[in-house]
VEXMAR-862876 format. One record per residue (C-alpha): residue number from 0; x negated, y, z. Coordinates in nm, 4 decimals. Example, Ala and Ser with C-alpha at 12.3 -4.5 7.8 and 13.67 -1.06 7.14 Angstrom:
BEGIN
SITE,0,-1.2300,-0.4500,0.7800
SITE,1,-1.3670,-0.1060,0.7140
This chain:
BEGIN
SITE,0,-7.6131,11.5639,9.6673
SITE,1,-7.9016,11.4764,9.9007
SITE,2,-8.2231,11.4128,9.7090
SITE,3,-8.6029,11.4016,9.7193
SITE,4,-8.8185,11.3196,10.0178
SITE,5,-8.6097,11.3134,10.3338
SITE,6,-8.7982,11.2402,10.6570
SITE,7,-8.6650,10.9898,10.9046
SITE,8,-8.7999,11.1846,11.1997
SITE,9,-8.9757,11.0240,11.4944
SITE,10,-8.8553,11.1364,11.8343
SITE,11,-9.1531,11.2670,12.0346
SITE,12,-9.1739,11.1678,12.3995
SITE,13,-9.3933,11.2956,12.6822
SITE,14,-9.4055,11.1206,13.0170
SITE,15,-9.0876,10.9388,12.9386
SITE,16,-8.8890,11.2482,12.8431
SITE,17,-8.7976,11.4118,12.5137
SITE,18,-9.0804,11.6417,12.4031
SITE,19,-8.8844,11.9287,12.2530
SITE,20,-9.1913,12.1389,12.1799
SITE,21,-9.3456,11.8626,11.9704
SITE,22,-9.0111,11.8031,11.7923
SITE,23,-8.9857,12.1709,11.7052
SITE,24,-9.3415,12.1754,11.5655
SITE,25,-9.2729,11.8595,11.3652
SITE,26,-8.9546,11.9970,11.2049
SITE,27,-9.1227,12.3274,11.1140
SITE,28,-9.4255,12.1506,10.9678
SITE,29,-9.2088,11.9167,10.7655
SITE,30,-9.0276,12.2085,10.6014
SITE,31,-9.3514,12.3982,10.5389
SITE,32,-9.5001,12.0908,10.3699
SITE,33,-9.2114,12.0624,10.1231
SITE,34,-8.9889,11.7963,10.2750
SITE,35,-8.6451,11.8093,10.1094
SITE,36,-8.4361,11.6996,10.4129
SITE,37,-8.4459,11.5687,10.7652
SITE,38,-8.2854,11.2708,10.9400
SITE,39,-8.3080,11.2931,11.3188
SITE,40,-8.1972,11.0099,11.5499
SITE,41,-8.2211,10.7237,11.3036
SITE,42,-8.4006,10.3953,11.3486
SITE,43,-8.7403,10.5700,11.3286
SITE,44,-8.6137,10.8178,11.5891
SITE,45,-8.5572,10.5331,11.8385
SITE,46,-8.1876,10.6138,11.8643
SITE,47,-8.1072,10.2878,12.0481
SITE,48,-8.3071,10.4054,12.3503
SITE,49,-8.1816,10.7677,12.3569
SITE,50,-7.9056,10.8456,12.5991
SITE,51,-7.6124,11.0466,12.4665
SITE,52,-7.7427,11.3792,12.5959
SITE,53,-8.0837,11.3193,12.4374
SITE,54,-7.9309,11.1995,12.1139
SITE,55,-7.7242,11.5147,12.0841
SITE,56,-8.0139,11.7367,12.1858
SITE,57,-8.2461,11.5968,11.9185
SITE,58,-7.9785,11.6671,11.6598
SITE,59,-7.9218,12.0204,11.7952
SITE,60,-8.2908,12.1088,11.8017
SITE,61,-8.3492,11.9794,11.4483
SITE,62,-8.0574,12.1851,11.3137
SITE,63,-8.1689,12.4905,11.5100
SITE,64,-8.5257,12.4815,11.3780
SITE,65,-8.4261,12.3913,11.0212
SITE,66,-8.2028,12.7015,11.0021
SITE,67,-8.0357,12.5785,10.6863
SITE,68,-8.3603,12.5661,10.4879
SITE,69,-8.3197,12.1937,10.4222
SITE,70,-8.0242,11.9655,10.4857
SITE,71,-8.0073,11.7776,10.8143
SITE,72,-7.8403,11.4354,10.8004
SITE,73,-7.7928,11.3282,11.1591
SITE,74,-7.8090,10.9625,11.2527
SITE,75,-7.4885,10.9055,11.4445
SITE,76,-7.4170,10.5380,11.3946
SITE,77,-7.3418,10.2835,11.6646
SITE,78,-7.2071,9.9315,11.6971
SITE,79,-6.9231,10.0948,11.8918
SITE,80,-6.6902,10.2864,11.6634
SITE,81,-6.5791,10.5205,11.9439
SITE,82,-6.9413,10.6054,12.0251
SITE,83,-7.0179,10.6688,11.6566
SITE,84,-6.7186,10.9045,11.6384
SITE,85,-6.8345,11.0967,11.9457
SITE,86,-7.1871,11.1423,11.8080
SITE,87,-7.0554,11.2264,11.4606
SITE,88,-6.8112,11.4925,11.5754
SITE,89,-7.0873,11.6483,11.7847
SITE,90,-7.3211,11.6553,11.4847
SITE,91,-7.0536,11.8278,11.2766
SITE,92,-6.9894,12.0928,11.5420
SITE,93,-7.3654,12.1481,11.5741
SITE,94,-7.3912,12.2235,11.2022
SITE,95,-7.5268,11.9031,11.0486
SITE,96,-7.5044,11.8849,10.6710
SITE,97,-7.4171,11.5169,10.6828
SITE,98,-7.4254,11.2102,10.8998
SITE,99,-7.5984,10.8735,10.8526
SITE,100,-7.3862,10.5809,10.9744
SITE,101,-7.5561,10.2433,11.0133
SITE,102,-7.3633,9.9191,10.9723
SITE,103,-7.2679,9.8047,11.3246
SITE,104,-7.5445,9.5827,11.4611
SITE,105,-7.5229,9.2791,11.6885
SITE,106,-7.1442,9.2322,11.6743
SITE,107,-7.1590,9.1324,11.3028
SITE,108,-6.8292,9.2717,11.1710
SITE,109,-6.6711,9.1258,10.8592
SITE,110,-6.6503,9.3257,10.5382
SITE,111,-6.2978,9.4294,10.6472
SITE,112,-6.4377,9.5363,10.9834
SITE,113,-6.7017,9.7482,10.8084
SITE,114,-6.4342,9.9230,10.6064
SITE,115,-6.2235,10.0107,10.9103
SITE,116,-6.5316,10.1230,11.1067
SITE,117,-6.6235,10.3747,10.8365
SITE,118,-6.2618,10.4755,10.7818
SITE,119,-6.2202,10.5572,11.1495
SITE,120,-6.5289,10.7796,11.1443
SITE,121,-6.4301,10.9342,10.8093
SITE,122,-6.0907,11.0302,10.9493
SITE,123,-6.2462,11.2264,11.2379
SITE,124,-6.5022,11.4362,11.0508
SITE,125,-6.5186,11.6745,10.7568
SITE,126,-6.8818,11.6461,10.6505
SITE,127,-7.0598,11.4025,10.4102
SITE,128,-7.1155,11.0455,10.5355
SITE,129,-7.4063,10.8362,10.4111
SITE,130,-7.3779,10.4615,10.4653
SITE,131,-7.6925,10.3011,10.6114
SITE,132,-7.7207,9.9458,10.4816
SITE,133,-8.0157,9.7717,10.6504
SITE,134,-7.9372,9.4002,10.6851
SITE,135,-8.2811,9.3225,10.8305
SITE,136,-8.1914,9.5110,11.1500
SITE,137,-7.8143,9.4754,11.1635
SITE,138,-7.7717,9.1200,11.0309
SITE,139,-7.4816,9.2581,10.8244
SITE,140,-7.5083,9.3318,10.4507
SITE,141,-7.2391,9.5567,10.3113
SITE,142,-7.1296,9.4123,9.9755
SITE,143,-7.1099,9.6296,9.6653
SITE,144,-6.7328,9.5750,9.6565
SITE,145,-6.6914,9.6928,10.0156
SITE,146,-6.9154,9.9931,9.9469
SITE,147,-6.7010,10.0874,9.6472
SITE,148,-6.3903,10.0662,9.8642
SITE,149,-6.5504,10.2820,10.1336
SITE,150,-6.6653,10.5337,9.8670
SITE,151,-6.2981,10.6073,9.8064
SITE,152,-6.2788,10.7691,10.1529
SITE,153,-6.2921,11.1466,10.1219
SITE,154,-6.6204,11.2090,10.3110
SITE,155,-6.8341,10.9117,10.2054
SITE,156,-7.0908,11.0268,9.9492
SITE,157,-7.3610,10.7641,9.9249
SITE,158,-7.5938,10.5102,10.0821
SITE,159,-7.9331,10.4735,10.2376
SITE,160,-8.0253,10.1374,10.0917
SITE,161,-8.2847,9.9426,10.2899
SITE,162,-8.2184,9.6043,10.1327
SITE,163,-8.5401,9.6276,9.9202
SITE,164,-8.3333,9.4749,9.6394
SITE,165,-8.3793,9.7049,9.3433
SITE,166,-8.0967,9.5352,9.1574
SITE,167,-7.8563,9.6785,9.4108
SITE,168,-7.9246,10.0321,9.2849
SITE,169,-7.7991,9.9406,8.9376
SITE,170,-7.5136,9.7306,9.0768
SITE,171,-7.3992,10.0152,9.2994
SITE,172,-7.4389,10.2652,9.0140
SITE,173,-7.2269,10.0396,8.7949
SITE,174,-6.9549,10.0069,9.0590
SITE,175,-6.9421,10.3666,9.1772
SITE,176,-7.0995,10.5775,8.9051
SITE,177,-7.3981,10.8154,8.8965
SITE,178,-7.2331,11.0562,9.1389
SITE,179,-7.2736,10.7998,9.4199
SITE,180,-7.5712,10.9353,9.6187
SITE,181,-7.8311,10.6586,9.6436
SITE,182,-8.1290,10.7045,9.8760
SITE,183,-8.3988,10.4448,9.9268
SITE,184,-8.4620,10.3372,10.2814
SITE,185,-8.8041,10.1888,10.2031
SITE,186,-9.1109,10.3846,10.1014
SITE,187,-9.2924,10.1079,9.9128
SITE,188,-9.0103,10.0478,9.6616
SITE,189,-8.8774,10.4053,9.6377
SITE,190,-9.0404,10.4706,9.3004
SITE,191,-8.8651,10.1724,9.1457
SITE,192,-8.5450,10.2718,9.3261
SITE,193,-8.5501,10.6148,9.1602
SITE,194,-8.6230,10.4619,8.8188
SITE,195,-8.3082,10.2488,8.8606
SITE,196,-8.1017,10.5607,8.9168
SITE,197,-8.1620,10.6549,9.2787
SITE,198,-8.1873,11.0124,9.4050
SITE,199,-8.4517,11.0081,9.6763
SITE,200,-8.5985,10.8363,9.9783
SITE,201,-8.5344,10.8579,10.3522
SITE,202,-8.8968,10.8098,10.4395
SITE,203,-9.0999,10.6911,10.7387
SITE,204,-9.4361,10.7797,10.5846
SITE,205,-9.3365,11.1416,10.5322
SITE,206,-9.3646,11.1921,10.9084
SITE,207,-9.7419,11.1963,10.8565
SITE,208,-9.7785,11.2627,10.4821
SITE,209,-9.4916,11.5013,10.4044
SITE,210,-9.6648,11.6844,10.1188
SITE,211,-9.7699,11.3687,9.9352
SITE,212,-9.4299,11.2103,9.9780
SITE,213,-9.2615,11.5252,9.8561
SITE,214,-9.4908,11.5408,9.5522
SITE,215,-9.4089,11.1765,9.4748
SITE,216,-9.0351,11.2405,9.4875
SITE,217,-9.0628,11.5614,9.2904
SITE,218,-9.2456,11.3751,9.0147
SITE,219,-8.9802,11.1019,9.0135
SITE,220,-8.6959,11.3496,8.9955
SITE,221,-8.8632,11.5208,8.7001
SITE,222,-8.9016,11.1879,8.5238
SITE,223,-9.2803,11.2142,8.5424
SITE,224,-9.3387,10.8555,8.6391
SITE,225,-9.7061,10.8596,8.5370
SITE,226,-9.7764,11.1165,8.8097
SITE,227,-9.5470,10.9373,9.0483
SITE,228,-9.7345,10.6111,8.9922
SITE,229,-10.0682,10.7735,9.0773
SITE,230,-9.9217,10.9047,9.4023
SITE,231,-9.7630,10.5654,9.4700
SITE,232,-10.1020,10.3944,9.4264
SITE,233,-10.2601,10.6434,9.6675
SITE,234,-9.9868,10.6123,9.9295
SITE,235,-9.9271,10.2367,9.9170
SITE,236,-10.1871,10.1498,10.1845
SITE,237,-10.0071,10.3895,10.4190
SITE,238,-9.6651,10.2521,10.3254
SITE,239,-9.7825,9.9029,10.4102
SITE,240,-9.9766,9.9975,10.7257
SITE,241,-9.6805,10.1765,10.8828
SITE,242,-9.4997,9.8437,10.8965
SITE,243,-9.7929,9.6334,11.0157
SITE,244,-9.5877,9.6113,11.3393
SITE,245,-9.2267,9.7058,11.4098
SITE,246,-9.1312,10.0621,11.3151
SITE,247,-9.1723,10.3182,11.4659
SITE,248,-9.4812,10.1951,11.6554
SITE,249,-9.7314,10.2375,11.3676
SITE,250,-9.5983,10.5730,11.2517
SITE,251,-9.5966,10.7123,11.6051
SITE,252,-9.9556,10.5992,11.6465
SITE,253,-10.0418,10.7603,11.3128
SITE,254,-9.8708,11.0824,11.4264
SITE,255,-10.0782,11.0792,11.7433
SITE,256,-10.3990,11.0384,11.5437
SITE,257,-10.3031,11.3503,11.3414
SITE,258,-10.2123,11.5534,11.6521
SITE,259,-9.8408,11.5691,11.5713
SITE,260,-9.7079,11.4087,11.8859
SITE,261,-9.7914,11.1326,12.1316
SITE,262,-9.7659,10.7652,12.0380
SITE,263,-9.5356,10.7104,12.3377
SITE,264,-9.2309,10.4896,12.2866
SITE,265,-8.9647,10.3422,12.5113
SITE,266,-8.9154,9.9828,12.6065
SITE,267,-8.8484,9.7401,12.4547
SITE,268,-9.0842,9.9060,12.2043
SITE,269,-9.4484,9.8835,12.3125
SITE,270,-9.7691,10.0497,12.1862
SITE,271,-9.9330,9.9225,11.8695
SITE,272,-10.1979,9.6572,11.9279
SITE,273,-10.5660,9.7332,11.8742
SITE,274,-10.5552,9.5289,11.5567
SITE,275,-10.2581,9.7333,11.4327
SITE,276,-10.4346,10.0569,11.5175
SITE,277,-10.7287,9.9583,11.2985
SITE,278,-10.4968,9.8922,11.0068
SITE,279,-10.3254,10.2309,11.0481
SITE,280,-10.6581,10.4162,11.0933
SITE,281,-10.7980,10.2558,10.7787
SITE,282,-10.4892,10.3520,10.5791
SITE,283,-10.4963,10.7110,10.7053
SITE,284,-10.8597,10.7361,10.6019
SITE,285,-10.8033,10.5774,10.2591
SITE,286,-10.5130,10.8078,10.1818
SITE,287,-10.7253,11.1055,10.2902
SITE,288,-10.5288,11.2099,10.5970
SITE,289,-10.8000,11.1126,10.8473
SITE,290,-11.1750,11.1336,10.7988
SITE,291,-11.3284,10.7889,10.7728
SITE,292,-11.5701,10.8640,11.0588
SITE,293,-11.2774,10.9508,11.2869
SITE,294,-11.1106,10.6223,11.2007
SITE,295,-11.4039,10.4112,11.3161
């Protein structure tokens, strides 16, 4: 079962190209800081703007640097089932511990279409599949009934739930049981998600605050919600600031402020506005990741 603080890795760029050196440093730092798992090439990793070679290379580098110390769940979803299968089979051959498959975006499949999309991928791989349900980006919300049906497939183990609806955790737990691996897809509600029976968080904030996010998840998993709440209160300004503009703009800017990688993104994503930068800088300072003087 995947659990704890799992980082949805940014993809570092330099002069328009993949910055492998920065990616390697980021993966190593994440593991050193206590991160429990890594998700390359997800939404935060700007997967829609990576070509196939880059997508596969980011997965390969992450697995290579991780060296089995933490699980790597590769983002291999697409709104084309054939493309998702190609990326997923590559991830399996590369040594990924699992794959994260987003609901197909733009083409708005029915619930029946969702089932057959996941079944087609399931039938081509032999590693765990995590459903990625994020209606705000895909305009498709997988129902609990459809999720239960998909869970019957041999490789499907759980969900990254980015609905921000905490009732869904209990509803999915009721439908599929405690063995269904539920991971929050939203930092700000992850504490409540765990309290409802979840197992961890695929986190944006842990790109820049891996130790704090790991400590928060460790406290939750131990049932020490008093400690978790203190960490939640400390981290909340950062959780909010990293979505002041569309992800991953703010977190890439934050990463650049901490010397992790450049803030560079690819169109149609553009740099964070000056107003957004001030919000992120203030949050980094308040959380204690950036000296207040440096944030001014």
